[in-house]
Short mmCIF file of the C-alpha atoms (twelve columns), coordinates in Angstrom:
data_MODEL
# 
_entry.id   MODEL 
# 
loop_
_atom_site.group_PDB 
_atom_site.id 
_atom_site.type_symbol 
_atom_site.label_atom_id 
_atom_site.label_alt_id 
_atom_site.label_comp_id 
_atom_site.label_asym_id 
_atom_site.label_seq_id 
_atom_site.Cartn_x 
_atom_site.Cartn_y 
_atom_site.Cartn_z 
_atom_site.pdbx_PDB_model_num 
ATOM 1   C CA . UNK A 1   54.184  29.109  -12.192 1 
ATOM 2   C CA . UNK A 2   52.667  31.412  -9.768  1 
ATOM 3   C CA . UNK A 3   49.870  32.448  -12.180 1 
ATOM 4   C CA . UNK A 4   49.210  28.565  -12.705 1 
ATOM 5   C CA . UNK A 5   48.821  27.909  -8.924  1 
ATOM 6   C CA . UNK A 6   46.374  30.615  -8.726  1 
ATOM 7   C CA . UNK A 7   44.542  29.161  -11.759 1 
ATOM 8   C CA . UNK A 8   44.357  25.744  -10.190 1 
ATOM 9   C CA . UNK A 9   42.969  27.356  -6.824  1 
ATOM 10  C CA . UNK A 10  40.355  28.995  -8.697  1 
ATOM 11  C CA . UNK A 11  39.216  25.932  -10.488 1 
ATOM 12  C CA . UNK A 12  39.099  23.959  -7.190  1 
ATOM 13  C CA . UNK A 13  37.044  26.709  -5.512  1 
ATOM 14  C CA . UNK A 14  34.573  26.897  -8.479  1 
ATOM 15  C CA . UNK A 15  34.010  23.098  -8.312  1 
ATOM 16  C CA . UNK A 16  33.586  23.078  -4.612  1 
ATOM 17  C CA . UNK A 17  31.050  26.144  -4.911  1 
ATOM 18  C CA . UNK A 18  29.033  24.167  -7.606  1 
ATOM 19  C CA . UNK A 19  28.971  21.045  -5.503  1 
ATOM 20  C CA . UNK A 20  27.730  22.842  -2.508  1 
ATOM 21  C CA . UNK A 21  25.037  24.572  -4.606  1 
ATOM 22  C CA . UNK A 22  23.916  21.158  -6.039  1 
ATOM 23  C CA . UNK A 23  23.663  19.643  -2.544  1 
ATOM 24  C CA . UNK A 24  21.786  22.696  -1.083  1 
ATOM 25  C CA . UNK A 25  19.258  22.316  -4.073  1 
ATOM 26  C CA . UNK A 26  18.773  18.838  -3.674  1 
ATOM 27  C CA . UNK A 27  18.180  19.114  0.053   1 
ATOM 28  C CA . UNK A 28  15.657  21.915  -0.389  1 
ATOM 29  C CA . UNK A 29  13.439  20.417  -3.199  1 
ATOM 30  C CA . UNK A 30  10.708  17.944  -2.162  1 
ATOM 31  C CA . UNK A 31  11.498  14.288  -2.757  1 
ATOM 32  C CA . UNK A 32  9.416   12.518  -5.173  1 
ATOM 33  C CA . UNK A 33  7.684   9.445   -3.850  1 
ATOM 34  C CA . UNK A 34  9.516   6.995   -6.293  1 
ATOM 35  C CA . UNK A 35  12.771  8.265   -4.397  1 
ATOM 36  C CA . UNK A 36  11.563  7.384   -1.068  1 
ATOM 37  C CA . UNK A 37  10.637  3.712   -1.816  1 
ATOM 38  C CA . UNK A 38  11.669  1.318   0.861   1 
ATOM 39  C CA . UNK A 39  11.930  4.079   3.482   1 
ATOM 40  C CA . UNK A 40  8.430   2.876   5.067   1 
ATOM 41  C CA . UNK A 41  9.263   0.530   7.954   1 
ATOM 42  C CA . UNK A 42  8.867   -3.227  6.913   1 
ATOM 43  C CA . UNK A 43  8.225   -4.468  10.640  1 
ATOM 44  C CA . UNK A 44  4.724   -4.241  11.987  1 
ATOM 45  C CA . UNK A 45  3.773   -0.876  13.586  1 
ATOM 46  C CA . UNK A 46  3.927   -0.595  17.434  1 
ATOM 47  C CA . UNK A 47  0.899   1.450   17.613  1 
ATOM 48  C CA . UNK A 48  -2.414  1.577   15.900  1 
ATOM 49  C CA . UNK A 49  -5.256  3.984   16.848  1 
ATOM 50  C CA . UNK A 50  -6.949  7.268   16.377  1 
ATOM 51  C CA . UNK A 51  -5.520  10.635  17.455  1 
ATOM 52  C CA . UNK A 52  -7.802  12.296  19.950  1 
ATOM 53  C CA . UNK A 53  -5.586  15.026  21.199  1 
ATOM 54  C CA . UNK A 54  -2.788  17.097  19.741  1 
ATOM 55  C CA . UNK A 55  -0.590  19.562  21.738  1 
ATOM 56  C CA . UNK A 56  2.514   21.682  20.923  1 
ATOM 57  C CA . UNK A 57  5.368   20.451  23.096  1 
ATOM 58  C CA . UNK A 58  6.581   22.882  25.619  1 
ATOM 59  C CA . UNK A 59  9.860   24.550  25.021  1 
ATOM 60  C CA . UNK A 60  12.834  23.755  27.188  1 
ATOM 61  C CA . UNK A 61  13.157  26.113  30.182  1 
ATOM 62  C CA . UNK A 62  15.457  28.926  29.682  1 
ATOM 63  C CA . UNK A 63  18.768  28.821  31.683  1 
ATOM 64  C CA . UNK A 64  18.511  30.477  35.116  1 
ATOM 65  C CA . UNK A 65  19.598  34.347  34.785  1 
ATOM 66  C CA . UNK A 66  19.396  34.340  31.056  1 
ATOM 67  C CA . UNK A 67  16.990  37.425  31.227  1 
ATOM 68  C CA . UNK A 68  14.860  35.995  28.632  1 
ATOM 69  C CA . UNK A 69  12.027  34.864  31.087  1 
ATOM 70  C CA . UNK A 70  8.818   33.319  30.267  1 
ATOM 71  C CA . UNK A 71  8.051   35.724  27.322  1 
ATOM 72  C CA . UNK A 72  10.788  33.971  25.132  1 
ATOM 73  C CA . UNK A 73  9.634   30.546  26.080  1 
ATOM 74  C CA . UNK A 74  6.033   31.259  25.190  1 
ATOM 75  C CA . UNK A 75  7.252   32.592  21.892  1 
ATOM 76  C CA . UNK A 76  9.242   29.561  21.076  1 
ATOM 77  C CA . UNK A 77  6.369   27.405  21.812  1 
ATOM 78  C CA . UNK A 78  4.060   29.276  19.491  1 
ATOM 79  C CA . UNK A 79  6.368   28.668  16.472  1 
ATOM 80  C CA . UNK A 80  7.401   24.964  17.694  1 
ATOM 81  C CA . UNK A 81  7.501   22.186  15.156  1 
ATOM 82  C CA . UNK A 82  7.476   19.595  17.928  1 
ATOM 83  C CA . UNK A 83  4.060   18.256  18.884  1 
ATOM 84  C CA . UNK A 84  2.912   15.414  20.813  1 
ATOM 85  C CA . UNK A 85  -0.288  13.362  19.883  1 
ATOM 86  C CA . UNK A 86  -2.468  11.260  21.972  1 
ATOM 87  C CA . UNK A 87  -3.317  8.042   20.282  1 
ATOM 88  C CA . UNK A 88  -6.253  5.826   21.624  1 
ATOM 89  C CA . UNK A 89  -8.058  2.698   20.605  1 
ATOM 90  C CA . UNK A 90  -10.237 2.582   17.548  1 
ATOM 91  C CA . UNK A 91  -13.876 2.865   18.388  1 
ATOM 92  C CA . UNK A 92  -15.847 0.618   16.122  1 
ATOM 93  C CA . UNK A 93  -19.567 0.065   16.032  1 
ATOM 94  C CA . UNK A 94  -18.943 -3.625  17.185  1 
ATOM 95  C CA . UNK A 95  -17.249 -4.571  20.232  1 
ATOM 96  C CA . UNK A 96  -14.631 -1.893  20.124  1 
ATOM 97  C CA . UNK A 97  -11.598 -4.133  19.949  1 
ATOM 98  C CA . UNK A 98  -8.292  -2.893  18.847  1 
ATOM 99  C CA . UNK A 99  -7.335  -4.207  15.532  1 
ATOM 100 C CA . UNK A 100 -4.204  -6.677  15.698  1 
ATOM 101 C CA . UNK A 101 -0.853  -5.388  14.714  1 
ATOM 102 C CA . UNK A 102 -0.191  -8.741  12.876  1 
ATOM 103 C CA . UNK A 103 0.245   -12.353 13.678  1 
ATOM 104 C CA . UNK A 104 2.016   -12.886 17.104  1 
ATOM 105 C CA . UNK A 105 2.085   -9.284  18.001  1 
ATOM 106 C CA . UNK A 106 1.080   -8.070  21.264  1 
ATOM 107 C CA . UNK A 107 -1.680  -5.318  22.125  1 
ATOM 108 C CA . UNK A 108 -0.341  -1.858  21.790  1 
ATOM 109 C CA . UNK A 109 -0.069  0.243   24.983  1 
ATOM 110 C CA . UNK A 110 -3.025  2.599   24.548  1 
ATOM 111 C CA . UNK A 111 -3.558  5.186   25.308  1 
ATOM 112 C CA . UNK A 112 -0.103  6.773   24.460  1 
ATOM 113 C CA . UNK A 113 1.385   10.151  23.981  1 
ATOM 114 C CA . UNK A 114 3.816   10.044  21.057  1 
ATOM 115 C CA . UNK A 115 6.250   12.964  20.556  1 
ATOM 116 C CA . UNK A 116 6.421   14.155  16.901  1 
ATOM 117 C CA . UNK A 117 9.738   16.100  16.162  1 
ATOM 118 C CA . UNK A 118 12.188  16.889  13.531  1 
ATOM 119 C CA . UNK A 119 13.293  13.135  13.644  1 
ATOM 120 C CA . UNK A 120 9.753   11.769  12.837  1 
ATOM 121 C CA . UNK A 121 8.799   10.804  9.455   1 
ATOM 122 C CA . UNK A 122 5.095   11.708  8.927   1 
ATOM 123 C CA . UNK A 123 3.414   10.563  5.617   1 
ATOM 124 C CA . UNK A 124 1.301   8.102   3.991   1 
ATOM 125 C CA . UNK A 125 1.999   4.716   2.469   1 
ATOM 126 C CA . UNK A 126 0.866   4.201   -1.293  1 
ATOM 127 C CA . UNK A 127 2.053   0.601   -2.210  1 
ATOM 128 C CA . UNK A 128 5.682   0.576   -1.399  1 
ATOM 129 C CA . UNK A 129 6.049   4.291   -1.577  1 
ATOM 130 C CA . UNK A 130 6.208   6.677   1.259   1 
ATOM 131 C CA . UNK A 131 4.571   9.997   0.684   1 
ATOM 132 C CA . UNK A 132 5.601   12.904  3.031   1 
ATOM 133 C CA . UNK A 133 2.691   14.808  4.628   1 
ATOM 134 C CA . UNK A 134 2.902   18.051  6.587   1 
ATOM 135 C CA . UNK A 135 2.655   17.066  10.115  1 
ATOM 136 C CA . UNK A 136 0.468   20.099  11.289  1 
ATOM 137 C CA . UNK A 137 -2.157  19.407  8.821   1 
ATOM 138 C CA . UNK A 138 -2.051  15.682  8.930   1 
ATOM 139 C CA . UNK A 139 -1.832  15.160  12.552  1 
ATOM 140 C CA . UNK A 140 -5.215  16.068  13.914  1 
ATOM 141 C CA . UNK A 141 -7.931  14.683  16.114  1 
ATOM 142 C CA . UNK A 142 -9.888  12.067  14.242  1 
ATOM 143 C CA . UNK A 143 -7.052  10.906  12.049  1 
ATOM 144 C CA . UNK A 144 -6.541  7.038   12.054  1 
ATOM 145 C CA . UNK A 145 -2.651  6.332   12.223  1 
ATOM 146 C CA . UNK A 146 -0.172  3.693   12.395  1 
ATOM 147 C CA . UNK A 147 3.050   4.387   14.464  1 
ATOM 148 C CA . UNK A 148 6.622   3.030   14.718  1 
ATOM 149 C CA . UNK A 149 8.535   4.415   17.827  1 
ATOM 150 C CA . UNK A 150 12.194  5.373   18.557  1 
ATOM 151 C CA . UNK A 151 13.609  3.810   21.721  1 
ATOM 152 C CA . UNK A 152 11.508  2.385   24.501  1 
ATOM 153 C CA . UNK A 153 7.927   3.168   25.804  1 
ATOM 154 C CA . UNK A 154 7.966   5.118   29.065  1 
ATOM 155 C CA . UNK A 155 5.749   3.769   31.628  1 
ATOM 156 C CA . UNK A 156 3.030   6.216   32.751  1 
ATOM 157 C CA . UNK A 157 -0.569  6.538   32.171  1 
ATOM 158 C CA . UNK A 158 -1.086  7.448   29.306  1 
ATOM 159 C CA . UNK A 159 2.038   5.726   28.143  1 
ATOM 160 C CA . UNK A 160 4.729   7.879   26.485  1 
ATOM 161 C CA . UNK A 161 7.120   7.251   23.549  1 
ATOM 162 C CA . UNK A 162 9.023   9.236   20.743  1 
ATOM 163 C CA . UNK A 163 7.582   8.576   17.216  1 
ATOM 164 C CA . UNK A 164 10.051  7.469   14.573  1 
ATOM 165 C CA . UNK A 165 7.375   7.181   11.841  1 
ATOM 166 C CA . UNK A 166 3.653   8.007   11.693  1 
ATOM 167 C CA . UNK A 167 1.562   6.797   8.834   1 
ATOM 168 C CA . UNK A 168 -1.729  8.455   8.312   1 
ATOM 169 C CA . UNK A 169 -4.193  6.157   7.188   1 
ATOM 170 C CA . UNK A 170 -6.482  6.929   3.892   1 
ATOM 171 C CA . UNK A 171 -9.869  8.278   4.745   1 
ATOM 172 C CA . UNK A 172 -12.335 7.402   1.889   1 
ATOM 173 C CA . UNK A 173 -12.304 5.114   -0.993  1 
ATOM 174 C CA . UNK A 174 -14.908 5.951   -3.808  1 
ATOM 175 C CA . UNK A 175 -15.894 7.429   -7.142  1 
ATOM 176 C CA . UNK A 176 -15.742 11.220  -8.206  1 
ATOM 177 C CA . UNK A 177 -19.395 12.048  -8.737  1 
ATOM 178 C CA . UNK A 178 -18.906 15.746  -9.613  1 
ATOM 179 C CA . UNK A 179 -15.910 18.054  -10.154 1 
ATOM 180 C CA . UNK A 180 -16.917 21.680  -9.459  1 
ATOM 181 C CA . UNK A 181 -14.532 24.738  -10.026 1 
ATOM 182 C CA . UNK A 182 -12.969 26.177  -7.031  1 
ATOM 183 C CA . UNK A 183 -14.141 29.688  -5.845  1 
ATOM 184 C CA . UNK A 184 -13.117 32.649  -8.197  1 
ATOM 185 C CA . UNK A 185 -9.599  33.705  -7.866  1 
ATOM 186 C CA . UNK A 186 -8.351  30.164  -6.497  1 
ATOM 187 C CA . UNK A 187 -6.309  29.598  -9.822  1 
ATOM 188 C CA . UNK A 188 -6.504  26.821  -12.309 1 
ATOM 189 C CA . UNK A 189 -4.731  24.249  -10.024 1 
ATOM 190 C CA . UNK A 190 -7.663  24.045  -7.673  1 
ATOM 191 C CA . UNK A 191 -10.958 22.288  -7.839  1 
ATOM 192 C CA . UNK A 192 -13.671 20.566  -5.759  1 
ATOM 193 C CA . UNK A 193 -14.602 16.922  -6.032  1 
ATOM 194 C CA . UNK A 194 -17.820 15.278  -4.740  1 
ATOM 195 C CA . UNK A 195 -16.529 11.912  -3.872  1 
ATOM 196 C CA . UNK A 196 -19.039 9.119   -2.860  1 
ATOM 197 C CA . UNK A 197 -17.905 5.806   -1.499  1 
ATOM 198 C CA . UNK A 198 -16.821 3.776   1.463   1 
ATOM 199 C CA . UNK A 199 -15.243 5.526   4.471   1 
ATOM 200 C CA . UNK A 200 -12.367 3.661   5.620   1 
ATOM 201 C CA . UNK A 201 -12.900 3.002   9.217   1 
ATOM 202 C CA . UNK A 202 -12.083 3.606   11.905  1 
ATOM 203 C CA . UNK A 203 -12.182 7.358   11.976  1 
ATOM 204 C CA . UNK A 204 -13.631 9.385   14.774  1 
ATOM 205 C CA . UNK A 205 -15.224 11.830  12.108  1 
ATOM 206 C CA . UNK A 206 -17.500 9.703   9.971   1 
ATOM 207 C CA . UNK A 207 -19.324 10.561  6.762   1 
ATOM 208 C CA . UNK A 208 -22.618 9.414   5.140   1 
ATOM 209 C CA . UNK A 209 -20.500 8.008   2.273   1 
ATOM 210 C CA . UNK A 210 -19.961 11.204  0.439   1 
ATOM 211 C CA . UNK A 211 -17.629 14.287  0.926   1 
ATOM 212 C CA . UNK A 212 -16.649 17.490  -0.953  1 
ATOM 213 C CA . UNK A 213 -12.915 17.441  -1.230  1 
ATOM 214 C CA . UNK A 214 -10.822 20.480  -2.121  1 
ATOM 215 C CA . UNK A 215 -7.640  19.816  -4.077  1 
ATOM 216 C CA . UNK A 216 -5.044  22.426  -5.023  1 
ATOM 217 C CA . UNK A 217 -1.361  22.775  -6.360  1 
ATOM 218 C CA . UNK A 218 -0.180  21.409  -3.236  1 
ATOM 219 C CA . UNK A 219 -2.192  18.166  -3.336  1 
ATOM 220 C CA . UNK A 220 -0.066  15.119  -4.281  1 
ATOM 221 C CA . UNK A 221 -1.875  13.274  -7.077  1 
ATOM 222 C CA . UNK A 222 -0.615  9.725   -7.584  1 
ATOM 223 C CA . UNK A 223 -1.362  6.673   -9.398  1 
ATOM 224 C CA . UNK A 224 -1.441  3.143   -7.742  1 
ATOM 225 C CA . UNK A 225 2.034   2.379   -9.224  1 
ATOM 226 C CA . UNK A 226 3.517   5.464   -7.616  1 
ATOM 227 C CA . UNK A 227 3.605   7.570   -10.833 1 
ATOM 228 C CA . UNK A 228 2.567   11.262  -10.516 1 
ATOM 229 C CA . UNK A 229 -0.944  12.125  -11.826 1 
ATOM 230 C CA . UNK A 230 -2.438  15.434  -12.514 1 
ATOM 231 C CA . UNK A 231 -5.844  17.436  -11.895 1 
ATOM 232 C CA . UNK A 232 -6.784  16.194  -15.234 1 
ATOM 233 C CA . UNK A 233 -7.016  12.645  -13.824 1 
ATOM 234 C CA . UNK A 234 -9.752  13.730  -11.308 1 
ATOM 235 C CA . UNK A 235 -12.745 13.877  -13.639 1 
ATOM 236 C CA . UNK A 236 -16.330 12.610  -12.800 1 
ATOM 237 C CA . UNK A 237 -16.087 8.740   -12.806 1 
ATOM 238 C CA . UNK A 238 -12.549 8.622   -11.662 1 
ATOM 239 C CA . UNK A 239 -11.983 5.941   -8.847  1 
ATOM 240 C CA . UNK A 240 -9.978  7.300   -6.005  1 
ATOM 241 C CA . UNK A 241 -8.554  6.759   -2.439  1 
ATOM 242 C CA . UNK A 242 -8.191  10.014  -0.509  1 
ATOM 243 C CA . UNK A 243 -6.502  11.268  2.599   1 
ATOM 244 C CA . UNK A 244 -8.354  14.188  4.373   1 
ATOM 245 C CA . UNK A 245 -7.005  16.932  6.436   1 
ATOM 246 C CA . UNK A 246 -8.896  17.400  9.807   1 
ATOM 247 C CA . UNK A 247 -10.806 19.087  11.069  1 
ATOM 248 C CA . UNK A 248 -13.442 18.622  8.681   1 
ATOM 249 C CA . UNK A 249 -16.349 21.090  7.935   1 
ATOM 250 C CA . UNK A 250 -19.346 18.918  9.007   1 
ATOM 251 C CA . UNK A 251 -21.817 20.471  6.711   1 
ATOM 252 C CA . UNK A 252 -24.014 18.146  4.497   1 
ATOM 253 C CA . UNK A 253 -22.122 16.601  2.649   1 
ATOM 254 C CA . UNK A 254 -18.834 17.301  4.782   1 
ATOM 255 C CA . UNK A 255 -16.200 19.270  3.406   1 
ATOM 256 C CA . UNK A 256 -12.282 18.658  3.678   1 
ATOM 257 C CA . UNK A 257 -9.003  19.383  2.203   1 
ATOM 258 C CA . UNK A 258 -7.260  16.283  0.585   1 
ATOM 259 C CA . UNK A 259 -3.406  16.421  0.915   1 
ATOM 260 C CA . UNK A 260 -3.143  13.205  -1.243  1 
ATOM 261 C CA . UNK A 261 -5.300  11.593  -3.742  1 
ATOM 262 C CA . UNK A 262 -4.470  8.261   -5.310  1 
ATOM 263 C CA . UNK A 263 -6.258  7.378   -8.708  1 
ATOM 264 C CA . UNK A 264 -7.010  3.760   -8.899  1 
ATOM 265 C CA . UNK A 265 -7.232  1.632   -11.966 1 
ATOM 266 C CA . UNK A 266 -10.595 -0.068  -11.311 1 
ATOM 267 C CA . UNK A 267 -13.772 0.677   -9.297  1 
# 
């Protein structure tokens, strides 16, 4: 009986260990876009505008007498994943009016500082799919964004709020005119694409309608229905919508990295 009890204990312990390993693996792996369907907010965004400043959030002050001093605070700030972004009105070639957030919506309080922390979803919307994007690369001056807030808006000038979700708008819609190999040693998962088309306003950094886009193993390539694509889909003649990481290299044509490319079915 004693031997049987030990056997039961070992079986239960093994099952718990296997379950813990599965949960840990599931948490560590990146989620596929189809698994995140419906996580994009359905209500109209509270904020629409262009990011004009990005600042790391200052770490909380050290407790008095802890002996860590300002050095520890500076180190914490240098590696912080918490940011604040200043979102201001879209600047257009017309009257400069801010686009409406939808029928019956009120004007967004702009400019506004939005706090981006580990509770903030940062990504892009592809149909009904939410595609996560790295905050540090995606939230840069020049990006056009929509944002939903957590809690209320703190009255100040600029206003302040905590961001619940920030969606980065696509940058360019066009046709791949040329596909060039990446620099030697960059690997087979990388390429440069000359895309010519219609910049999707408003962005602070405009283009003349063409841009060299770098893609690599970390670039998410999707089809319009949310299914995964591949680098083979990005051939000359392909219709694409792309998201660009800022800042861009303002050469002629400009150059940028694409964290997300959507291959469209038609022109």
